[in-house]
LOVOBA-12278 format. One record per atom (N, C-alpha, C): residue number from 1; residue in three letters; x, y, z. Coordinates in Angstrom, 3 decimals. Example, Ala and Ser with C-alpha at 12.3 -4.5 7.8 and 13.67 -1.06 7.14 Angstrom:
! LOVOBA-12278
NODE,i,aa,c1,c2,c3
NODE,1,ALA,13.190,-5.690,7.800 $
NODE,1,ALA,12.300,-4.500,7.800 $
NODE,1,ALA,13.200,-3.300,7.800 $
NODE,2,SER,12.850,-2.250,7.080 $
NODE,2,SER,13.670,-1.060,7.140 $
NODE,2,SER,12.900,0.030,7.870 $
***
This chain:
! LOVOBA-12278
NODE,i,aa,c1,c2,c3
NODE,1,MET,27.264,64.390,95.576 $
NODE,1,MET,26.118,64.121,94.764 $
NODE,1,MET,24.835,64.463,95.512 $
NODE,2,LEU,24.859,64.272,96.822 $
NODE,2,LEU,23.658,64.603,97.602 $
NODE,2,LEU,23.376,66.102,97.572 $
NODE,3,ILE,24.423,66.905,97.553 $
NODE,3,ILE,24.244,68.355,97.485 $
NODE,3,ILE,23.551,68.735,96.183 $
NODE,4,ILE,23.963,68.112,95.088 $
NODE,4,ILE,23.325,68.397,93.801 $
NODE,4,ILE,21.892,67.904,93.802 $
NODE,5,LYS,21.657,66.720,94.372 $
NODE,5,LYS,20.294,66.169,94.413 $
NODE,5,LYS,19.369,67.065,95.212 $
NODE,6,TRP,19.852,67.625,96.312 $
NODE,6,TRP,18.995,68.490,97.138 $
NODE,6,TRP,18.786,69.858,96.506 $
NODE,7,ASN,19.841,70.446,95.964 $
NODE,7,ASN,19.742,71.813,95.461 $
NODE,7,ASN,19.261,71.899,94.012 $
NODE,8,LYS,19.648,70.966,93.187 $
NODE,8,LYS,19.291,71.003,91.764 $
NODE,8,LYS,18.757,69.640,91.345 $
NODE,9,THR,17.538,69.342,91.745 $
NODE,9,THR,16.951,68.032,91.493 $
NODE,9,THR,16.789,67.760,90.005 $
NODE,10,THR,16.313,68.740,89.244 $
NODE,10,THR,16.129,68.509,87.809 $
NODE,10,THR,17.468,68.304,87.105 $
NODE,11,TYR,18.484,69.033,87.527 $
NODE,11,TYR,19.824,68.845,86.966 $
NODE,11,TYR,20.311,67.433,87.250 $
NODE,12,PHE,20.133,66.976,88.477 $
NODE,12,PHE,20.582,65.643,88.874 $
NODE,12,PHE,19.852,64.554,88.092 $
NODE,13,LEU,18.535,64.683,87.991 $
NODE,13,LEU,17.763,63.680,87.248 $
NODE,13,LEU,18.118,63.695,85.759 $
NODE,14,SER,18.325,64.873,85.228 $
NODE,14,SER,18.738,64.977,83.831 $
NODE,14,SER,20.106,64.346,83.627 $
NODE,15,TYR,21.005,64.545,84.578 $
NODE,15,TYR,22.331,63.936,84.489 $
NODE,15,TYR,22.241,62.419,84.611 $
NODE,16,MET,21.403,61.921,85.494 $
NODE,16,MET,21.246,60.475,85.644 $
NODE,16,MET,20.745,59.840,84.354 $
NODE,17,ASN,19.888,60.534,83.627 $
NODE,17,ASN,19.348,60.009,82.374 $
NODE,17,ASN,20.268,60.265,81.185 $
NODE,18,SER,21.363,60.958,81.396 $
NODE,18,SER,22.228,61.368,80.283 $
NODE,18,SER,22.924,60.209,79.599 $
NODE,19,PHE,22.974,59.060,80.230 $
NODE,19,PHE,23.671,57.939,79.607 $
NODE,19,PHE,22.911,57.403,78.400 $
NODE,20,TYR,21.596,57.496,78.439 $
NODE,20,TYR,20.804,57.020,77.307 $
NODE,20,TYR,19.988,58.119,76.637 $
NODE,21,ASP,20.049,59.337,77.135 $
NODE,21,ASP,19.302,60.451,76.561 $
NODE,21,ASP,20.261,61.626,76.374 $
NODE,22,MET,20.337,62.153,75.161 $
NODE,22,MET,21.287,63.223,74.838 $
NODE,22,MET,20.770,64.613,75.208 $
NODE,23,SER,19.578,64.720,75.777 $
NODE,23,SER,19.018,66.053,76.045 $
NODE,23,SER,19.853,66.839,77.059 $
NODE,24,PHE,20.449,66.155,78.031 $
NODE,24,PHE,21.305,66.837,79.006 $
NODE,24,PHE,22.486,67.493,78.298 $
NODE,25,PHE,23.147,66.738,77.421 $
NODE,25,PHE,24.308,67.269,76.713 $
NODE,25,PHE,23.900,68.318,75.689 $
NODE,26,ASN,22.792,68.097,74.995 $
NODE,26,ASN,22.341,69.091,74.015 $
NODE,26,ASN,22.019,70.424,74.679 $
NODE,27,LYS,21.426,70.367,75.864 $
NODE,27,LYS,21.131,71.607,76.597 $
NODE,27,LYS,22.429,72.298,77.007 $
NODE,28,LYS,23.383,71.519,77.478 $
NODE,28,LYS,24.671,72.100,77.878 $
NODE,28,LYS,25.443,72.644,76.680 $
NODE,29,PHE,25.334,71.975,75.529 $
NODE,29,PHE,26.030,72.443,74.336 $
NODE,29,PHE,25.458,73.753,73.830 $
NODE,30,SER,24.153,73.956,74.025 $
NODE,30,SER,23.531,75.189,73.529 $
NODE,30,SER,23.829,76.389,74.429 $
NODE,31,GLU,24.165,76.124,75.686 $
NODE,31,GLU,24.505,77.209,76.606 $
NODE,31,GLU,25.933,77.673,76.355 $
NODE,32,LYS,26.225,78.845,76.845 $
NODE,32,LYS,27.626,79.289,76.815 $
NODE,32,LYS,28.383,78.420,77.809 $
NODE,33,ARG,29.405,77.751,77.358 $
NODE,33,ARG,30.099,76.778,78.182 $
NODE,33,ARG,31.047,77.425,79.184 $
NODE,34,ARG,30.737,77.172,80.410 $
NODE,34,ARG,31.634,77.483,81.510 $
NODE,34,ARG,31.428,76.380,82.544 $
NODE,35,ILE,32.397,76.153,83.322 $
NODE,35,ILE,32.299,75.085,84.320 $
NODE,35,ILE,31.463,75.594,85.484 $
NODE,36,GLU,30.435,74.839,85.813 $
NODE,36,GLU,29.544,75.208,86.905 $
NODE,36,GLU,29.837,74.342,88.121 $
NODE,37,LEU,29.353,74.796,89.271 $
NODE,37,LEU,29.611,74.092,90.529 $
NODE,37,LEU,29.077,72.659,90.535 $
NODE,38,PRO,27.865,72.381,90.018 $
NODE,38,PRO,27.429,70.976,90.003 $
NODE,38,PRO,28.353,70.071,89.191 $
NODE,39,GLU,28.924,70.589,88.128 $
NODE,39,GLU,29.850,69.789,87.330 $
NODE,39,GLU,31.124,69.472,88.104 $
NODE,40,VAL,31.572,70.413,88.918 $
NODE,40,VAL,32.753,70.181,89.752 $
NODE,40,VAL,32.436,69.107,90.802 $
NODE,41,PHE,31.257,69.182,91.419 $
NODE,41,PHE,30.863,68.163,92.402 $
NODE,41,PHE,30.741,66.785,91.755 $
NODE,42,ILE,30.191,66.742,90.553 $
NODE,42,ILE,30.065,65.459,89.859 $
NODE,42,ILE,31.446,64.901,89.542 $
NODE,43,LEU,32.358,65.746,89.064 $
NODE,43,LEU,33.709,65.289,88.766 $
NODE,43,LEU,34.402,64.762,90.016 $
NODE,44,LEU,34.339,65.515,91.100 $
NODE,44,LEU,35.008,65.081,92.332 $
NODE,44,LEU,34.408,63.789,92.885 $
NODE,45,SER,33.082,63.682,92.880 $
NODE,45,SER,32.459,62.462,93.399 $
NODE,45,SER,32.749,61.271,92.487 $
NODE,46,SER,32.807,61.508,91.175 $
NODE,46,SER,33.150,60.390,90.289 $
NODE,46,SER,34.603,59.972,90.472 $
NODE,47,LEU,35.489,60.927,90.710 $
NODE,47,LEU,36.886,60.575,90.978 $
NODE,47,LEU,37.023,59.820,92.295 $
NODE,48,LEU,36.223,60.199,93.288 $
NODE,48,LEU,36.221,59.447,94.544 $
NODE,48,LEU,35.741,58.015,94.311 $
NODE,49,GLY,34.689,57.856,93.502 $
NODE,49,GLY,34.178,56.521,93.195 $
NODE,49,GLY,35.155,55.686,92.388 $
NODE,50,LEU,35.777,56.290,91.383 $
NODE,50,LEU,36.759,55.583,90.575 $
NODE,50,LEU,37.984,55.220,91.409 $
NODE,51,SER,38.416,56.123,92.272 $
NODE,51,SER,39.554,55.840,93.162 $
NODE,51,SER,39.232,54.688,94.100 $
NODE,52,PHE,38.002,54.667,94.617 $
NODE,52,PHE,37.594,53.582,95.507 $
NODE,52,PHE,37.621,52.250,94.772 $
NODE,53,PHE,37.092,52.236,93.554 $
NODE,53,PHE,37.097,51.000,92.765 $
NODE,53,PHE,38.528,50.530,92.516 $
NODE,54,LEU,39.397,51.427,92.085 $
NODE,54,LEU,40.789,51.053,91.814 $
NODE,54,LEU,41.511,50.609,93.079 $
NODE,55,HIS,41.223,51.278,94.187 $
NODE,55,HIS,41.860,50.915,95.456 $
NODE,55,HIS,41.397,49.529,95.913 $
NODE,56,ILE,40.127,49.239,95.774 $
NODE,56,ILE,39.598,47.947,96.215 $
NODE,56,ILE,40.126,46.814,95.339 $
NODE,57,ILE,40.179,47.015,94.029 $
NODE,57,ILE,40.662,45.905,93.189 $
NODE,57,ILE,42.169,45.705,93.306 $
NODE,58,SER,42.880,46.743,93.717 $
NODE,58,SER,44.330,46.564,93.863 $
NODE,58,SER,44.728,46.094,95.257 $
NODE,59,ASN,43.969,46.466,96.283 $
NODE,59,ASN,44.337,46.112,97.657 $
NODE,59,ASN,43.424,45.084,98.305 $
NODE,60,GLY,42.425,44.609,97.593 $
NODE,60,GLY,41.504,43.640,98.180 $
NODE,60,GLY,40.565,44.310,99.164 $
NODE,61,SER,40.241,43.606,100.227 $
NODE,61,SER,39.261,44.128,101.185 $
NODE,61,SER,39.899,45.002,102.265 $
NODE,62,ASP,41.206,45.209,102.200 $
NODE,62,ASP,41.865,46.089,103.172 $
NODE,62,ASP,41.771,47.525,102.675 $
NODE,63,PHE,41.064,48.341,103.450 $
NODE,63,PHE,40.922,49.748,103.059 $
NODE,63,PHE,41.818,50.587,103.944 $
NODE,64,ASN,42.717,51.332,103.303 $
NODE,64,ASN,43.606,52.231,104.000 $
NODE,64,ASN,43.471,53.598,103.337 $
NODE,65,ILE,43.301,54.624,104.129 $
NODE,65,ILE,42.993,55.950,103.589 $
NODE,65,ILE,44.161,56.565,102.821 $
NODE,66,THR,45.386,56.306,103.231 $
NODE,66,THR,46.534,56.944,102.572 $
NODE,66,THR,46.697,56.493,101.119 $
NODE,67,PRO,46.716,55.179,100.830 $
NODE,67,PRO,46.797,54.794,99.415 $
NODE,67,PRO,45.556,55.214,98.622 $
NODE,68,TYR,44.402,55.249,99.291 $
NODE,68,TYR,43.183,55.694,98.613 $
NODE,68,TYR,43.312,57.154,98.178 $
NODE,69,LEU,43.794,58.007,99.073 $
NODE,69,LEU,43.984,59.417,98.725 $
NODE,69,LEU,45.080,59.603,97.679 $
NODE,70,GLN,46.117,58.756,97.726 $
NODE,70,GLN,47.145,58.818,96.697 $
NODE,70,GLN,46.560,58.461,95.328 $
NODE,71,THR,45.716,57.444,95.293 $
NODE,71,THR,45.053,57.072,94.039 $
NODE,71,THR,44.164,58.203,93.550 $
NODE,72,PHE,43.433,58.822,94.482 $
NODE,72,PHE,42.559,59.941,94.127 $
NODE,72,PHE,43.359,61.103,93.542 $
NODE,73,LEU,44.464,61.458,94.205 $
NODE,73,LEU,45.281,62.576,93.711 $
NODE,73,LEU,45.932,62.268,92.364 $
NODE,74,LEU,46.386,61.032,92.169 $
NODE,74,LEU,46.956,60.664,90.878 $
NODE,74,LEU,45.908,60.745,89.769 $
NODE,75,LEU,44.696,60.274,90.052 $
NODE,75,LEU,43.622,60.373,89.064 $
NODE,75,LEU,43.256,61.819,88.781 $
NODE,76,LEU,43.196,62.624,89.824 $
NODE,76,LEU,42.863,64.037,89.665 $
NODE,76,LEU,43.911,64.737,88.800 $
NODE,77,ILE,45.182,64.494,89.085 $
NODE,77,ILE,46.253,65.103,88.301 $
NODE,77,ILE,46.208,64.606,86.855 $
NODE,78,PHE,45.997,63.311,86.673 $
NODE,78,PHE,45.958,62.742,85.326 $
NODE,78,PHE,44.798,63.327,84.516 $
NODE,79,ILE,43.606,63.346,85.086 $
NODE,79,ILE,42.433,63.808,84.337 $
NODE,79,ILE,42.484,65.311,84.105 $
NODE,80,LEU,42.871,66.088,85.116 $
NODE,80,LEU,42.975,67.532,84.913 $
NODE,80,LEU,44.102,67.888,83.941 $
NODE,81,GLY,45.224,67.201,84.031 $
NODE,81,GLY,46.319,67.449,83.095 $
NODE,81,GLY,45.928,67.115,81.666 $
NODE,82,LYS,45.242,66.010,81.500 $
NODE,82,LYS,44.772,65.613,80.176 $
NODE,82,LYS,43.745,66.608,79.650 $
NODE,83,TYR,42.840,67.029,80.513 $
NODE,83,TYR,41.801,67.990,80.129 $
NODE,83,TYR,42.419,69.324,79.701 $
NODE,84,LEU,43.321,69.843,80.503 $
NODE,84,LEU,43.939,71.140,80.177 $
NODE,84,LEU,44.797,71.060,78.914 $
NODE,85,THR,45.498,69.953,78.724 $
NODE,85,THR,46.290,69.787,77.510 $
NODE,85,THR,45.393,69.741,76.286 $
NODE,86,GLU,44.288,69.016,76.381 $
NODE,86,GLU,43.363,68.932,75.256 $
NODE,86,GLU,42.710,70.284,74.969 $
NODE,87,LYS,42.415,71.050,76.009 $
NODE,87,LYS,41.866,72.399,75.813 $
NODE,87,LYS,42.880,73.296,75.095 $
NODE,88,MET,44.141,73.220,75.491 $
NODE,88,MET,45.168,74.030,74.839 $
NODE,88,MET,45.337,73.639,73.377 $
NODE,89,ILE,45.290,72.348,73.092 $
NODE,89,ILE,45.407,71.889,71.709 $
NODE,89,ILE,44.206,72.376,70.896 $
NODE,90,GLY,43.016,72.347,71.483 $
NODE,90,GLY,41.830,72.864,70.795 $
NODE,90,GLY,41.958,74.342,70.489 $
NODE,91,ASP,42.494,75.098,71.424 $
NODE,91,ASP,42.721,76.530,71.189 $
NODE,91,ASP,43.801,76.751,70.130 $
NODE,92,LEU,44.826,75.922,70.157 $
NODE,92,LEU,45.917,76.061,69.203 $
NODE,92,LEU,45.447,75.847,67.764 $
NODE,93,PHE,44.614,74.818,67.560 $
NODE,93,PHE,44.124,74.521,66.218 $
NODE,93,PHE,42.816,75.241,65.892 $
NODE,94,GLU,42.382,76.113,66.807 $
NODE,94,GLU,41.180,76.926,66.630 $
NODE,94,GLU,39.930,76.085,66.395 $
NODE,95,ILE,39.832,74.994,67.128 $
NODE,95,ILE,38.632,74.169,67.107 $
NODE,95,ILE,38.113,73.998,68.536 $
NODE,96,ASP,38.239,75.063,69.315 $
NODE,96,ASP,37.928,74.975,70.730 $
NODE,96,ASP,36.457,74.683,71.013 $
NODE,97,THR,35.518,75.168,70.192 $
NODE,97,THR,34.104,74.881,70.474 $
NODE,97,THR,33.812,73.397,70.296 $
NODE,98,LEU,34.374,72.787,69.271 $
NODE,98,LEU,34.175,71.358,69.056 $
NODE,98,LEU,34.859,70.543,70.150 $
NODE,99,ILE,36.064,70.927,70.515 $
NODE,99,ILE,36.797,70.223,71.576 $
NODE,99,ILE,36.086,70.379,72.917 $
NODE,100,ASN,35.571,71.569,73.206 $
NODE,100,ASN,34.873,71.783,74.475 $
NODE,100,ASN,33.667,70.864,74.598 $
NODE,101,LYS,32.907,70.729,73.528 $
NODE,101,LYS,31.750,69.834,73.556 $
NODE,101,LYS,32.188,68.386,73.760 $
NODE,102,TYR,33.222,68.000,73.038 $
NODE,102,TYR,33.723,66.633,73.155 $
NODE,102,TYR,34.244,66.354,74.563 $
NODE,103,LEU,35.001,67.276,75.115 $
NODE,103,LEU,35.547,67.076,76.458 $
NODE,103,LEU,34.446,66.997,77.506 $
NODE,104,PHE,33.418,67.835,77.359 $
NODE,104,PHE,32.312,67.787,78.304 $
NODE,104,PHE,31.568,66.463,78.191 $
NODE,105,PHE,31.322,66.024,76.964 $
NODE,105,PHE,30.634,64.754,76.758 $
NODE,105,PHE,31.456,63.593,77.315 $
NODE,106,LYS,32.744,63.607,77.014 $
NODE,106,LYS,33.627,62.533,77.469 $
NODE,106,LYS,33.698,62.492,78.996 $
NODE,107,GLN,33.860,63.660,79.612 $
NODE,107,GLN,33.947,63.698,81.066 $
NODE,107,GLN,32.621,63.330,81.711 $
NODE,108,GLY,31.514,63.773,81.119 $
NODE,108,GLY,30.199,63.408,81.646 $
NODE,108,GLY,29.958,61.912,81.582 $
NODE,109,THR,30.368,61.285,80.488 $
NODE,109,THR,30.215,59.833,80.346 $
NODE,109,THR,31.105,59.092,81.337 $
NODE,110,LEU,32.339,59.515,81.463 $
NODE,110,LEU,33.251,58.877,82.421 $
NODE,110,LEU,32.756,59.043,83.854 $
NODE,111,SER,32.238,60.210,84.175 $
NODE,111,SER,31.699,60.434,85.520 $
NODE,111,SER,30.490,59.557,85.772 $
NODE,112,TRP,29.616,59.429,84.790 $
NODE,112,TRP,28.423,58.600,84.953 $
NODE,112,TRP,28.824,57.155,85.193 $
NODE,113,ILE,29.758,56.657,84.404 $
NODE,113,ILE,30.211,55.269,84.567 $
NODE,113,ILE,30.867,55.078,85.931 $
NODE,114,SER,31.671,56.044,86.359 $
NODE,114,SER,32.344,55.934,87.661 $
NODE,114,SER,31.351,55.925,88.808 $
NODE,115,LEU,30.331,56.776,88.722 $
NODE,115,LEU,29.373,56.901,89.810 $
NODE,115,LEU,28.380,55.755,89.875 $
NODE,116,PHE,27.887,55.321,88.736 $
NODE,116,PHE,26.762,54.396,88.740 $
NODE,116,PHE,27.107,52.966,88.366 $
NODE,117,ILE,28.360,52.690,87.998 $
NODE,117,ILE,28.767,51.312,87.728 $
NODE,117,ILE,29.962,50.924,88.594 $
NODE,118,LEU,31.065,51.683,88.494 $
NODE,118,LEU,32.292,51.283,89.182 $
NODE,118,LEU,32.213,51.432,90.697 $
NODE,119,PHE,31.673,52.543,91.186 $
NODE,119,PHE,31.586,52.729,92.640 $
NODE,119,PHE,30.666,51.699,93.293 $
NODE,120,PRO,29.453,51.451,92.762 $
NODE,120,PRO,28.633,50.396,93.382 $
NODE,120,PRO,29.281,49.015,93.309 $
NODE,121,PHE,29.954,48.717,92.217 $
NODE,121,PHE,30.632,47.434,92.120 $
NODE,121,PHE,31.784,47.344,93.120 $
NODE,122,GLY,32.518,48.448,93.310 $
NODE,122,GLY,33.574,48.476,94.326 $
NODE,122,GLY,33.020,48.253,95.721 $
NODE,123,LEU,31.862,48.854,96.030 $
NODE,123,LEU,31.217,48.617,97.318 $
NODE,123,LEU,30.801,47.168,97.469 $
NODE,124,PHE,30.285,46.594,96.409 $
NODE,124,PHE,29.875,45.187,96.445 $
NODE,124,PHE,31.070,44.287,96.749 $
NODE,125,ILE,32.186,44.524,96.083 $
NODE,125,ILE,33.390,43.721,96.333 $
NODE,125,ILE,33.870,43.914,97.771 $
NODE,126,TYR,33.840,45.153,98.246 $
NODE,126,TYR,34.363,45.449,99.581 $
NODE,126,TYR,33.519,44.794,100.666 $
NODE,127,PHE,32.204,44.909,100.567 $
NODE,127,PHE,31.351,44.401,101.639 $
NODE,127,PHE,31.069,42.910,101.524 $
NODE,128,GLN,31.128,42.339,100.332 $
NODE,128,GLN,30.882,40.907,100.182 $
NODE,128,GLN,32.147,40.082,100.353 $
NODE,129,ASN,33.299,40.744,100.242 $
NODE,129,ASN,34.588,40.078,100.412 $
NODE,129,ASN,34.682,38.821,99.530 $
NODE,130,ILE,34.446,39.032,98.237 $
NODE,130,ILE,34.458,37.914,97.295 $
NODE,130,ILE,35.764,37.912,96.510 $
NODE,131,ASP,36.048,36.742,95.926 $
NODE,131,ASP,37.170,36.668,94.988 $
NODE,131,ASP,36.696,37.321,93.711 $
NODE,132,HIS,37.340,38.384,93.340 $
NODE,132,HIS,36.781,39.264,92.335 $
NODE,132,HIS,37.547,39.305,91.022 $
NODE,133,SER,38.474,38.407,90.796 $
NODE,133,SER,39.325,38.529,89.614 $
NODE,133,SER,38.526,38.436,88.312 $
NODE,134,LEU,37.677,37.443,88.148 $
NODE,134,LEU,36.892,37.312,86.920 $
NODE,134,LEU,35.828,38.400,86.814 $
NODE,135,SER,35.181,38.703,87.923 $
NODE,135,SER,34.132,39.728,87.888 $
NODE,135,SER,34.711,41.111,87.602 $
NODE,136,VAL,35.906,41.395,88.097 $
NODE,136,VAL,36.547,42.682,87.811 $
NODE,136,VAL,36.890,42.786,86.331 $
NODE,137,ILE,37.401,41.717,85.761 $
NODE,137,ILE,37.715,41.727,84.331 $
NODE,137,ILE,36.449,41.943,83.520 $
NODE,138,LEU,35.362,41.283,83.901 $
NODE,138,LEU,34.098,41.467,83.180 $
NODE,138,LEU,33.569,42.895,83.315 $
NODE,139,VAL,33.664,43.464,84.507 $
NODE,139,VAL,33.190,44.835,84.704 $
NODE,139,VAL,34.061,45.819,83.933 $
NODE,140,ILE,35.361,45.636,83.945 $
NODE,140,ILE,36.251,46.521,83.196 $
NODE,140,ILE,35.980,46.401,81.698 $
NODE,141,ALA,35.738,45.187,81.215 $
NODE,141,ALA,35.402,45.004,79.804 $
NODE,141,ALA,34.073,45.683,79.471 $
NODE,142,LEU,33.088,45.549,80.353 $
NODE,142,LEU,31.790,46.193,80.142 $
NODE,142,LEU,31.930,47.711,80.134 $
NODE,143,VAL,32.673,48.252,81.066 $
NODE,143,VAL,32.874,49.700,81.148 $
NODE,143,VAL,33.614,50.207,79.917 $
NODE,144,THR,34.643,49.487,79.503 $
NODE,144,THR,35.383,49.888,78.305 $
NODE,144,THR,34.478,49.866,77.082 $
NODE,145,LEU,33.658,48.846,76.971 $
NODE,145,LEU,32.728,48.742,75.852 $
NODE,145,LEU,31.702,49.870,75.873 $
NODE,146,LEU,31.129,50.158,77.042 $
NODE,146,LEU,30.146,51.242,77.160 $
NODE,146,LEU,30.769,52.597,76.846 $
NODE,147,TYR,31.942,52.845,77.384 $
NODE,147,TYR,32.626,54.127,77.163 $
NODE,147,TYR,32.970,54.313,75.686 $
NODE,148,THR,33.498,53.275,75.075 $
NODE,148,THR,33.843,53.347,73.660 $
NODE,148,THR,32.597,53.531,72.800 $
NODE,149,ALA,31.531,52.819,73.135 $
NODE,149,ALA,30.284,52.952,72.373 $
NODE,149,ALA,29.725,54.366,72.486 $
NODE,150,LYS,29.747,54.942,73.683 $
NODE,150,LYS,29.248,56.314,73.855 $
NODE,150,LYS,30.088,57.312,73.069 $
NODE,151,LEU,31.394,57.143,73.057 $
NODE,151,LEU,32.244,58.048,72.296 $
NODE,151,LEU,32.038,57.870,70.790 $
NODE,152,LEU,31.828,56.643,70.349 $
NODE,152,LEU,31.534,56.425,68.933 $
NODE,152,LEU,30.192,57.037,68.539 $
NODE,153,ILE,29.224,56.963,69.421 $
NODE,153,ILE,27.927,57.605,69.158 $
NODE,153,ILE,28.112,59.107,69.030 $
NODE,154,TYR,28.941,59.676,69.892 $
NODE,154,TYR,29.212,61.112,69.804 $
NODE,154,TYR,29.888,61.455,68.477 $
NODE,155,VAL,30.868,60.667,68.103 $
NODE,155,VAL,31.583,60.923,66.848 $
NODE,155,VAL,30.632,60.809,65.663 $
NODE,156,LEU,29.777,59.809,65.661 $
NODE,156,LEU,28.815,59.660,64.564 $
NODE,156,LEU,27.803,60.802,64.550 $
NODE,157,TYR,27.426,61.267,65.721 $
NODE,157,TYR,26.467,62.363,65.824 $
NODE,157,TYR,27.044,63.675,65.287 $
NODE,158,HIS,28.346,63.874,65.475 $
NODE,158,HIS,29.018,65.113,65.041 $
NODE,158,HIS,30.002,64.858,63.905 $
NODE,159,GLN,29.754,63.863,63.076 $
NODE,159,GLN,30.745,63.488,62.071 $
NODE,159,GLN,30.963,64.557,61.013 $
NODE,160,LYS,29.978,65.383,60.717 $
NODE,160,LYS,30.216,66.414,59.696 $
NODE,160,LYS,31.230,67.452,60.182 $
NODE,161,HIS,31.236,67.730,61.477 $
NODE,161,HIS,32.233,68.650,62.024 $
NODE,161,HIS,33.603,67.982,62.117 $
NODE,162,ILE,33.588,66.707,62.464 $
NODE,162,ILE,34.844,65.991,62.648 $
NODE,162,ILE,35.516,65.725,61.305 $
NODE,163,LEU,34.721,65.410,60.280 $
NODE,163,LEU,35.312,65.136,58.972 $
NODE,163,LEU,36.012,66.358,58.379 $
NODE,164,ALA,35.580,67.533,58.784 $
NODE,164,ALA,36.258,68.744,58.308 $
NODE,164,ALA,37.679,68.833,58.878 $
NODE,165,TYR,37.894,68.213,60.015 $
NODE,165,TYR,39.207,68.212,60.671 $
NODE,165,TYR,39.685,66.778,60.904 $
NODE,166,TRP,39.515,65.904,59.945 $
NODE,166,TRP,39.782,64.487,60.140 $
NODE,166,TRP,41.234,64.211,60.507 $
NODE,167,PHE,42.170,64.940,59.928 $
NODE,167,PHE,43.582,64.715,60.256 $
NODE,167,PHE,43.845,65.034,61.723 $
NODE,168,TYR,43.323,66.161,62.199 $
NODE,168,TYR,43.508,66.544,63.593 $
NODE,168,TYR,42.806,65.560,64.527 $
NODE,169,PHE,41.664,65.055,64.075 $
NODE,169,PHE,40.920,64.115,64.907 $
NODE,169,PHE,41.693,62.810,65.083 $
NODE,170,ILE,42.271,62.293,64.014 $
NODE,170,ILE,43.048,61.050,64.111 $
NODE,170,ILE,44.305,61.275,64.948 $
NODE,171,LEU,44.937,62.411,64.750 $
NODE,171,LEU,46.103,62.753,65.560 $
NODE,171,LEU,45.715,62.877,67.035 $
NODE,172,TYR,44.585,63.510,67.283 $
NODE,172,TYR,44.077,63.663,68.639 $
NODE,172,TYR,43.816,62.302,69.274 $
NODE,173,LEU,43.156,61.405,68.544 $
NODE,173,LEU,42.863,60.078,69.090 $
NODE,173,LEU,44.136,59.325,69.458 $
NODE,174,CYS,45.117,59.391,68.591 $
NODE,174,CYS,46.353,58.660,68.862 $
NODE,174,CYS,47.119,59.240,70.046 $
NODE,175,VAL,47.213,60.560,70.083 $
NODE,175,VAL,48.054,61.198,71.098 $
NODE,175,VAL,47.350,61.331,72.450 $
NODE,176,PHE,46.073,61.695,72.451 $
NODE,176,PHE,45.419,62.026,73.714 $
NODE,176,PHE,44.440,60.981,74.229 $
NODE,177,GLU,44.006,60.075,73.382 $
NODE,177,GLU,43.063,59.072,73.854 $
NODE,177,GLU,43.702,57.704,74.043 $
NODE,178,ILE,44.634,57.358,73.198 $
NODE,178,ILE,45.212,56.019,73.266 $
NODE,178,ILE,46.532,56.013,74.031 $
NODE,179,ALA,47.424,56.924,73.708 $
NODE,179,ALA,48.766,56.928,74.298 $
NODE,179,ALA,48.784,57.075,75.820 $
NODE,180,PRO,47.997,57.997,76.434 $
NODE,180,PRO,48.076,58.100,77.900 $
NODE,180,PRO,47.667,56.818,78.625 $
NODE,181,TYR,46.675,56.120,78.079 $
NODE,181,TYR,46.231,54.885,78.726 $
NODE,181,TYR,47.233,53.759,78.509 $
NODE,182,LEU,47.888,53.739,77.362 $
NODE,182,LEU,48.945,52.756,77.151 $
NODE,182,LEU,50.121,53.003,78.089 $
NODE,183,ILE,50.457,54.266,78.298 $
NODE,183,ILE,51.541,54.602,79.219 $
NODE,183,ILE,51.178,54.200,80.654 $
NODE,184,LEU,49.931,54.489,81.060 $
NODE,184,LEU,49.489,54.081,82.400 $
NODE,184,LEU,49.493,52.572,82.551 $
NODE,185,PHE,49.010,51.870,81.539 $
NODE,185,PHE,48.997,50.410,81.585 $
NODE,185,PHE,50.410,49.862,81.723 $
NODE,186,LYS,51.327,50.406,80.946 $
NODE,186,LYS,52.721,49.963,81.006 $
NODE,186,LYS,53.332,50.285,82.375 $
NODE,187,MET,52.976,51.447,82.931 $
NODE,187,MET,53.518,51.839,84.222 $
NODE,187,MET,53.009,50.906,85.326 $
NODE,188,PHE,51.702,50.577,85.308 $
NODE,188,PHE,51.166,49.690,86.338 $
NODE,188,PHE,51.622,48.240,86.123 $
NODE,189,LYS,51.858,47.871,84.884 $
NODE,189,LYS,52.313,46.520,84.603 $
NODE,189,LYS,53.725,46.302,85.106 $
NODE,190,THR,54.579,47.327,85.017 $
NODE,190,THR,55.951,47.193,85.493 $
NODE,190,THR,56.023,47.254,87.006 $
NODE,191,ASP,55.082,47.922,87.658 $
NODE,191,ASP,55.069,47.965,89.130 $
NODE,191,ASP,54.513,46.668,89.660 $
***
């Protein structure tokens, strides 16, 4: 993130404001979409932050690099696999421009939440060494609420495009948005 802040200050500030201002996404939507280097840095740093948060809440105040890197790699594989599958489905149903915008918005929102809410909270838990069970549940509930609200705002903003493909959209929500998280929840619950 520091590299982006030093080299592309306006991009960084625009990204920081993207949680409550759609101008960052609208500018990106109007451009020809290709993945740029700052977006890769934001994704990697957000995955590092999300991995740190998950590692701290699962292991307490003991930080070990090997499980942290395993968490990072699992998240990277999960998010990239989900992203590529969703891109292929968008190409298959010939709605790739709509899917590309949605995926960029979704990933940008998830990265923002990981960087500016989950990572600082993970640092707070790590350095304060507090009993974090209730606070973690509250933060996870807040993050889930914020993420869902942002996605609903996106859907309402683009509802005329989505209503044209409502069957595919409902199928997409069930298969790619709900099912992977239920599978992960079930997998972590059994472990």
